[in-house]
C-alpha positions as CSV (number, residue, x, y, z in Angstrom):
1,M,19.1,-7.5,20.7
2,D,18.6,-9.6,17.7
3,T,20.9,-9.6,14.8
4,Y,19.5,-10.1,11.2
5,D,21.1,-11.7,8.3
6,V,19.9,-10.0,4.8
7,V,19.8,-11.8,1.7
8,N,21.0,-10.5,-1.6
9,P,17.9,-11.2,-3.8
10,R,20.0,-11.6,-7.0
11,S,22.9,-13.7,-5.6
12,G,21.1,-15.6,-2.8
13,A,23.9,-14.8,-0.5
14,V,23.8,-13.0,2.8
15,D,25.7,-9.8,2.3
16,H,24.4,-7.4,5.1
17,R,23.5,-7.6,8.8
18,F,21.7,-5.3,11.3
19,T,21.0,-5.3,14.7
20,A,17.2,-4.5,15.7
21,P,16.7,-2.0,18.4
22,A,16.5,-3.6,21.9
23,A,13.4,-2.8,23.9
24,A,15.1,-0.1,26.0
25,E,16.4,1.8,22.8
26,L,13.1,1.6,21.1
27,D,11.2,2.9,24.0
28,A,13.8,5.7,24.4
29,T,13.5,6.6,20.8
30,L,9.8,6.6,20.9
31,A,9.9,8.8,24.2
32,R,12.1,11.3,22.2
33,L,9.7,11.6,19.4
34,R,6.8,12.0,21.7
35,A,8.4,14.7,23.7
36,A,9.2,16.7,20.5
37,Q,5.8,16.3,18.9
38,P,3.9,19.2,20.8
39,A,6.2,21.8,19.4
40,W,6.1,20.4,16.1
41,A,2.0,20.2,16.1
42,A,2.0,23.9,17.6
43,A,3.9,25.2,14.9
44,P,2.4,26.7,11.8
45,L,1.6,24.1,8.8
46,A,3.8,26.5,6.8
47,H,6.7,25.7,9.0
48,R,6.3,21.8,8.7
49,I,6.0,22.3,4.7
50,E,9.4,24.5,4.9
51,V,11.0,21.6,7.0
52,L,9.8,19.0,4.6
53,A,10.9,21.1,1.7
54,R,14.6,21.0,3.3
55,W,14.5,17.3,3.7
56,R,13.4,17.1,-0.1
57,A,16.7,18.9,-1.0
58,E,18.7,16.7,1.2
59,W,16.9,13.5,-0.2
60,I,17.7,14.5,-3.8
61,R,21.4,15.3,-2.9
62,R,21.7,11.4,-1.5
63,Q,19.5,9.9,-4.2
64,P,22.7,8.0,-5.8
65,D,23.3,6.3,-2.6
66,I,19.7,5.5,-1.5
67,I,19.4,4.0,-5.1
68,D,22.2,1.9,-4.8
69,A,21.2,0.7,-1.5
70,L,17.4,0.0,-2.6
71,T,18.9,-1.7,-5.9
72,L,20.7,-4.1,-3.3
73,D,17.6,-4.7,-1.2
74,T,15.3,-5.4,-4.2
75,G,17.7,-6.6,-7.0
76,R,16.0,-4.4,-9.4
77,H,17.5,-0.9,-10.6
78,L,14.9,1.0,-12.6
79,I,12.1,0.2,-10.2
80,S,14.2,1.2,-7.4
81,R,15.3,4.4,-9.3
82,T,11.6,5.2,-9.9
83,E,10.7,4.7,-6.1
84,V,13.8,7.0,-4.8
85,M,13.1,9.7,-7.2
86,G,9.1,9.8,-6.8
87,L,9.7,10.9,-3.2
88,P,10.1,14.6,-3.7
89,G,7.0,14.7,-5.8
90,N,5.1,13.1,-3.0
91,I,6.4,15.6,-0.5
92,D,5.0,18.3,-3.2
93,R,1.7,16.7,-3.7
94,W,0.8,16.6,0.0
95,S,2.8,20.0,0.8
96,R,0.2,21.7,-1.9
97,L,-2.9,19.6,-0.6
98,A,-2.6,20.1,3.2
99,P,-3.2,23.7,3.5
100,T,-6.6,23.1,1.6
101,L,-7.6,20.6,4.2
102,A,-8.6,20.7,8.0
103,Q,-10.1,24.1,7.8
104,E,-11.7,25.4,11.0
105,E,-14.5,26.5,9.4
106,E,-17.6,27.9,11.7
107,F,-21.2,26.6,11.0
108,R,-24.6,27.5,12.6
109,S,-26.7,24.7,13.9
110,A,-30.0,24.1,11.8
111,A,-31.7,22.8,14.9
112,L,-30.6,25.2,17.5
113,P,-30.3,28.8,16.2
114,T,-28.2,30.1,18.9
115,I,-25.6,27.5,18.6
116,S,-22.6,27.6,16.2
117,Y,-19.9,25.2,16.1
118,R,-16.2,24.8,14.5
119,S,-13.9,21.7,14.3
120,Q,-10.3,21.6,15.7
121,Y,-8.3,19.2,14.3
122,V,-5.9,17.3,16.7
123,P,-3.1,15.3,15.2
124,Y,-2.3,12.0,16.9
125,A,1.0,12.6,19.0
126,L,2.9,9.5,17.7
127,V,2.2,7.3,14.7
128,G,3.8,4.1,14.1
129,A,4.2,2.7,10.5
130,I,5.3,-1.0,9.6
131,S,6.3,-1.0,5.8
132,P,6.9,-4.3,3.8
133,W,9.6,-5.5,1.5
134,N,8.1,-5.1,-1.9
135,F,8.2,-1.4,-2.4
136,P,10.5,-0.5,0.6
137,V,10.9,3.4,-0.1
138,A,7.6,4.1,-1.4
139,L,5.6,2.3,1.3
140,C,7.9,3.4,3.9
141,F,7.0,6.9,3.3
142,I,3.6,6.9,1.9
143,D,1.9,7.4,5.3
144,A,4.8,9.1,6.9
145,I,4.6,12.3,4.9
146,P,1.0,13.2,5.5
147,A,1.3,12.2,9.1
148,L,4.1,14.5,9.6
149,L,2.4,17.4,7.9
150,A,-0.6,16.8,10.1
151,G,1.6,17.4,13.0
152,C,2.3,13.9,14.2
153,A,5.7,12.3,15.2
154,V,6.5,9.3,13.3
155,F,8.3,6.1,13.8
156,V,8.6,3.9,10.7
157,K,9.8,0.1,10.9
158,P,10.9,-1.1,7.5
159,S,10.8,-4.7,7.0
160,E,13.9,-6.9,8.0
161,V,14.1,-8.1,4.4
162,T,14.9,-5.0,2.9
163,P,16.7,-2.8,5.3
164,R,19.6,-1.2,3.5
165,F,18.0,1.9,2.2
166,A,17.2,2.9,5.7
167,I,20.9,3.8,6.5
168,P,21.1,6.6,3.7
169,A,17.4,7.7,4.3
170,M,18.1,8.5,8.0
171,Q,21.3,10.4,6.8
172,S,18.9,12.4,4.9
173,I,16.5,13.0,7.6
174,A,19.4,13.7,10.3
175,A,20.5,16.5,8.1
176,V,17.2,18.3,8.9
177,P,17.4,18.6,12.8
178,E,13.8,19.6,13.1
179,L,12.4,16.6,11.2
180,A,14.9,14.2,12.9
181,A,13.4,15.3,16.4
182,V,10.1,13.9,15.1
183,F,10.9,11.4,12.5
184,H,12.6,8.1,12.8
185,V,13.2,5.1,10.4
186,Q,14.8,1.9,11.7
187,P,14.4,-1.6,10.6
188,G,13.5,-4.6,13.0
189,G,11.6,-7.8,13.0
190,R,8.3,-9.1,14.6
191,E,9.4,-8.1,18.3
192,T,10.0,-4.4,17.2
193,G,6.7,-4.2,15.2
194,E,4.9,-5.7,18.4
195,R,6.4,-3.2,20.8
196,L,5.8,-0.2,18.4
197,V,2.2,-1.0,18.3
198,Q,1.8,-1.1,22.2
199,S,3.6,2.1,22.2
200,V,2.1,4.6,19.7
201,D,-1.4,6.3,19.3
202,A,-2.2,5.2,15.8
203,V,-0.7,2.6,13.5
204,C,-0.2,2.2,9.8
205,F,0.6,-1.4,8.3
206,T,1.0,-2.5,4.9
207,G,1.5,-6.3,4.3
208,S,-0.2,-9.7,4.4
209,V,-3.6,-10.3,5.7
210,A,-2.2,-12.8,8.2
211,T,0.1,-10.2,9.9
212,G,-2.4,-7.3,9.4
213,R,-5.0,-9.4,11.5
214,K,-2.2,-9.4,14.3
215,V,-1.5,-5.9,13.9
216,A,-5.2,-5.2,14.2
217,E,-6.0,-7.3,17.3
218,A,-2.9,-5.8,19.0
219,A,-4.1,-2.1,18.1
220,A,-7.6,-2.9,19.5
221,R,-6.2,-4.2,22.9
222,A,-4.2,-0.8,22.8
223,F,-7.4,0.9,21.9
224,I,-5.7,2.7,19.1
225,P,-6.7,3.1,15.3
226,A,-5.4,0.8,12.7
227,F,-4.9,1.8,9.2
228,L,-4.2,-1.6,7.0
229,E,-3.5,-2.0,3.5
230,L,-3.4,-5.6,3.0
231,G,-3.4,-8.3,0.2
232,G,-5.0,-8.7,-2.9
233,N,-6.2,-11.3,-5.6
234,D,-7.2,-8.6,-8.2
235,P,-9.4,-9.9,-11.1
236,L,-9.4,-8.5,-14.5
237,I,-12.5,-8.8,-16.8
238,V,-12.1,-8.7,-20.6
239,T,-15.3,-8.6,-22.3
240,A,-16.0,-9.6,-26.0
241,S,-15.8,-5.8,-27.3
242,A,-12.5,-5.1,-26.0
243,D,-9.5,-4.3,-27.9
244,L,-7.5,-7.5,-27.6
245,E,-4.1,-5.5,-28.1
246,R,-5.0,-3.4,-25.2
247,A,-6.2,-6.1,-23.0
248,T,-3.1,-8.3,-23.5
249,D,-0.7,-5.6,-23.0
250,V,-2.4,-4.8,-19.7
251,A,-2.8,-8.1,-18.6
252,L,1.0,-8.5,-19.0
253,R,2.2,-5.4,-17.5
254,A,0.0,-5.4,-14.5
255,T,0.6,-8.9,-13.5
256,C,4.3,-8.9,-14.3
257,L,5.4,-5.5,-13.1
258,A,7.9,-5.7,-10.3
259,T,7.7,-9.3,-10.8
260,G,4.3,-9.4,-9.9
261,Q,5.4,-8.4,-6.3
262,A,2.5,-5.6,-5.8
263,C,-0.7,-5.6,-3.8
264,Q,-2.4,-4.2,-6.8
265,S,-1.2,-6.5,-9.3
266,L,-3.7,-8.3,-11.4
267,E,-3.7,-11.9,-10.6
268,R,-6.7,-13.6,-12.5
269,V,-8.0,-13.0,-15.8
270,Y,-11.6,-13.7,-16.9
271,V,-12.1,-13.3,-20.6
272,D,-15.5,-13.8,-22.6
273,R,-15.3,-17.3,-24.1
274,R,-16.1,-15.7,-27.7
275,V,-12.6,-14.0,-27.5
276,F,-10.8,-16.4,-25.2
277,A,-8.7,-18.1,-27.8
278,P,-7.4,-15.2,-29.8
279,F,-6.6,-13.6,-26.1
280,V,-4.5,-16.4,-24.8
281,E,-2.7,-16.7,-28.4
282,R,-1.6,-13.0,-28.1
283,L,-1.0,-12.9,-24.4
284,V,1.4,-16.0,-24.7
285,E,3.1,-14.5,-27.8
286,K,3.9,-11.4,-25.8
287,A,4.8,-13.1,-22.5
288,R,7.5,-15.3,-24.4
289,R,9.4,-12.3,-25.5
290,V,9.9,-11.1,-21.8
291,E,13.4,-11.9,-20.5
292,V,14.5,-11.9,-17.0
293,N,17.2,-9.5,-16.1
294,W,19.8,-11.9,-15.4
295,P,23.0,-11.9,-15.5
296,D,22.8,-8.0,-16.2
297,I,20.7,-6.0,-14.0
298,H,20.4,-3.4,-16.7
299,A,19.0,-5.8,-19.2
300,G,15.8,-7.5,-19.5
301,T,12.4,-7.0,-17.8
302,I,11.6,-9.3,-15.1
303,G,13.6,-9.0,-11.6
304,P,14.2,-11.5,-9.1
305,F,12.0,-12.5,-6.2
306,I,13.1,-9.9,-3.4
307,F,12.1,-12.5,-0.8
308,G,13.3,-16.1,-1.6
309,K,10.4,-17.7,0.4
310,Q,8.1,-16.1,-2.1
311,A,9.3,-17.9,-5.0
312,D,8.6,-21.3,-3.0
313,I,5.1,-20.2,-2.3
314,V,4.6,-19.4,-6.0
315,A,6.0,-22.8,-7.0
316,A,3.8,-24.6,-4.6
317,Q,0.7,-22.6,-6.2
318,L,1.7,-23.7,-9.8
319,A,2.4,-27.3,-8.7
320,D,-1.1,-27.4,-7.1
321,A,-2.7,-25.8,-10.3
322,R,-0.9,-28.4,-12.5
323,A,-2.1,-31.1,-10.2
324,K,-5.7,-30.0,-10.6
325,G,-5.5,-30.1,-14.3
326,A,-4.2,-26.5,-15.4
327,R,-1.8,-26.4,-18.5
328,V,0.9,-24.0,-18.4
329,L,1.5,-22.3,-21.8
330,C,4.6,-20.5,-21.0
331,G,7.1,-19.8,-18.1
332,G,6.2,-22.1,-15.0
333,E,9.7,-23.0,-13.7
334,I,11.4,-21.1,-11.0
335,L,15.0,-20.2,-12.3
336,D,17.6,-20.5,-9.6
337,H,20.7,-18.2,-10.2
338,G,21.4,-18.2,-6.6
339,G,18.7,-15.6,-6.5
340,K,15.2,-16.8,-8.0
341,W,13.4,-15.7,-11.1
342,L,10.1,-16.5,-13.0
343,R,9.3,-15.8,-16.5
344,P,5.9,-14.6,-17.3
345,T,3.7,-17.9,-16.7
346,V,0.3,-18.1,-18.5
347,L,-1.9,-20.8,-17.2
348,V,-5.4,-22.2,-18.6
349,D,-7.9,-24.7,-17.8
350,V,-8.0,-23.2,-14.4
351,D,-10.6,-22.9,-11.7
352,H,-11.4,-21.8,-8.2
353,S,-10.4,-25.0,-6.8
354,M,-6.7,-23.9,-7.3
355,T,-4.9,-21.8,-5.0
356,V,-3.5,-19.7,-7.8
357,M,-7.0,-18.6,-8.5
358,T,-8.1,-18.0,-4.7
359,D,-4.8,-16.9,-2.9
360,E,-2.3,-13.8,-3.4
361,T,0.2,-15.0,-5.8
362,F,2.8,-12.3,-5.6
363,G,4.5,-13.5,-8.9
364,P,4.4,-12.8,-12.4
365,V,1.7,-15.7,-12.9
366,I,-1.5,-15.1,-15.3
367,P,-4.1,-17.8,-14.8
368,V,-6.9,-17.2,-17.6
369,M,-10.3,-18.4,-17.4
370,P,-13.3,-18.0,-19.8
371,F,-16.8,-16.8,-18.8
372,D,-20.2,-17.0,-20.9
373,T,-22.0,-14.0,-19.5
374,V,-21.2,-10.8,-17.6
375,D,-23.2,-12.1,-14.6
376,E,-20.8,-15.1,-14.4
377,A,-17.7,-12.8,-14.8
378,V,-18.8,-10.7,-12.0
379,A,-19.6,-13.5,-9.7
380,L,-16.1,-15.0,-10.4
381,A,-14.5,-11.7,-9.8
382,N,-16.2,-11.1,-6.5
383,E,-15.7,-14.5,-5.3
384,G,-13.0,-15.0,-2.5
385,V,-12.0,-13.1,0.6
386,Y,-10.1,-10.0,-1.3
387,G,-11.4,-6.8,-2.3
388,L,-8.3,-4.4,-3.0
389,S,-8.7,-3.6,-6.7
390,A,-9.8,-4.8,-10.0
391,G,-9.7,-4.1,-13.7
392,V,-12.3,-4.1,-16.4
393,I,-11.4,-3.8,-20.2
394,A,-14.3,-3.4,-22.6
395,G,-15.1,-1.8,-26.1
396,T,-16.1,1.4,-24.2
397,L,-15.5,3.1,-21.2
398,E,-19.3,3.0,-20.4
399,E,-19.5,-0.7,-20.7
400,A,-16.5,-1.0,-18.5
401,E,-17.9,1.2,-15.8
402,A,-21.2,-0.6,-15.7
403,I,-19.3,-3.7,-14.8
404,G,-16.8,-2.0,-12.6
405,R,-19.9,-0.7,-10.6
406,R,-20.8,-4.2,-9.5
407,L,-17.1,-5.4,-8.3
408,D,-16.4,-5.7,-4.8
409,A,-13.1,-3.8,-4.7
410,G,-11.9,-0.4,-3.7
411,G,-10.2,0.6,-6.8
412,I,-11.4,-0.3,-10.3
413,S,-9.1,0.3,-13.4
414,L,-11.4,0.9,-16.4
415,N,-9.9,0.0,-19.6
416,D,-6.4,-0.4,-17.9
417,G,-5.3,-2.2,-14.9
418,S,-3.4,-1.1,-11.5
419,L,-4.2,2.4,-12.0
420,T,-4.2,3.0,-8.4
421,A,-0.4,2.3,-8.2
422,M,0.0,5.3,-10.5
423,C,-2.6,7.8,-9.4
424,H,-2.9,8.7,-5.3
425,E,-5.6,11.5,-5.6
426,M,-8.6,9.5,-5.2
427,E,-9.8,8.3,-2.1
428,K,-10.7,4.4,-1.9
429,H,-11.3,1.9,0.6
430,S,-10.5,-1.8,0.8
431,F,-13.1,-4.4,0.6
432,K,-13.5,-7.6,2.7
433,L,-10.1,-8.7,4.2
434,S,-7.8,-6.3,2.0
435,G,-7.7,-3.7,4.6
436,L,-9.2,-1.8,7.3
437,G,-9.5,2.3,8.2
438,G,-9.7,5.5,6.4
439,S,-8.3,5.7,2.9
440,R,-4.4,6.4,2.3
441,M,-5.2,8.2,-1.0
442,G,-6.6,11.4,-1.5
443,P,-7.8,14.0,1.1
444,G,-8.5,11.2,3.7
445,G,-4.9,10.0,3.4
446,Y,-4.3,13.2,5.6
447,L,-7.3,13.8,7.4
448,R,-7.1,10.2,9.2
449,F,-4.2,11.6,11.2
450,F,-6.5,13.9,13.2
451,R,-9.1,13.3,15.6
452,R,-11.8,15.9,15.4
453,K,-12.9,18.0,18.4
454,S,-16.1,20.1,18.3
455,L,-16.0,23.4,19.7
456,I,-19.7,24.2,20.4
457,R,-20.6,28.1,21.1
458,Q,-23.9,29.3,22.8
459,H,-24.5,32.6,21.5
460,G,-28.0,33.0,23.6
461,A,-29.0,32.1,27.0
462,P,-28.3,28.6,28.2
463,A,-31.0,26.0,29.1
464,T,-31.7,25.6,32.9
465,L,-33.0,22.7,35.1
466,D,-36.5,24.2,34.6
467,S,-36.4,22.8,31.0
468,I,-37.2,19.4,32.4
469,D,-39.5,20.5,35.4
470,E,-42.7,18.1,35.4
471,S,-44.6,20.8,37.1
472,L,-43.9,23.5,34.6
473,A,-44.7,21.2,31.7
474,R,-48.2,20.4,33.1
475,S,-48.9,24.0,33.1
């Protein structure tokens, strides 16, 4: 069994250890979940909703402990509190939506009048979910809740970087025996994830493109579906008609929220040259007022890098940009207080030769580049391998939408940024290397956990072999 040291993101010190499940332990847990799943799926949906409602109550009862653990995991308090307190609403939303979906309606065939058909929705027996370190609670349960309501058993492997919250989370699950029979959360490393993919009937993964590609390849070998939500390098286009107060507010919030450690963070900003100078001036003025929350976790805005190695990646991207001619107007230096912080960092004189413009940054970095025409802005925004989400700010929603329709990304925020982090009702698909599989948002986030079986009913006489008798055809 492998033991992992866990680093406190605020102090940089190892203050927690956990042991990943050995192969035999993992196999036994998965076998237990699989054995319990048929009864779970056979029960009425109303029963599964009621069981999750009881878990919701247990979760609320244990919220202080889960918030404390998540705060240690991430080094941030307010966002941790928001994550934990958001889970009951997620359960409520899916519990309201699920009864309206997967309806077994009967239809008549348009081509064959004696034929009718209906669909049976058959849940995948065992779903594996591998969640990342940047939003440990939200992304741990975002796939699990609809999968459970669909009738699947679920095993979630949180990241080894942020494992503490799993202890009180599992205590809340264990308090509801019917749920504990089909739902398990246990952190582990790469080996746990690899074995999980080999053992389940469908896999959900949230994380980097590099790791997501490995998950997809393993899922293909196992011949199971993979639902992947991967990285992004989300652009924001600001037109000459835009309200610059709104535009700079959005650019600052959507690049720096959660220290920029979010897949849907805006990561590069393209501004019409006619308003480029005033935009940059206002953005820098606002960015300079933002403080890191050190030493007091309850003061300031920018939290630490959750994963210290990510700070090193961002530092290398900034060094690359400087070496190629970029100017840093504010921020730009990694602050080391044991843990690592970065103030909002505005860059100009940037271009697409720089990794800060072409790679996922995952930090509070705002490179700003001018454009002369909307066609140029669209081409710049569409350049690259990512297509997760994007934003457009213009004088009217109609102008913003006209541009948004031309962008190669799954979720386009109009006159705002990163709205997909706030609103989960709409379906969207990732473009390019930003993901694979059905939408985790909207009705598709539930329906993807079913295989669809067609029950085709013959109301008349069936065809006989005479239908292909050549001699009868001649007559």
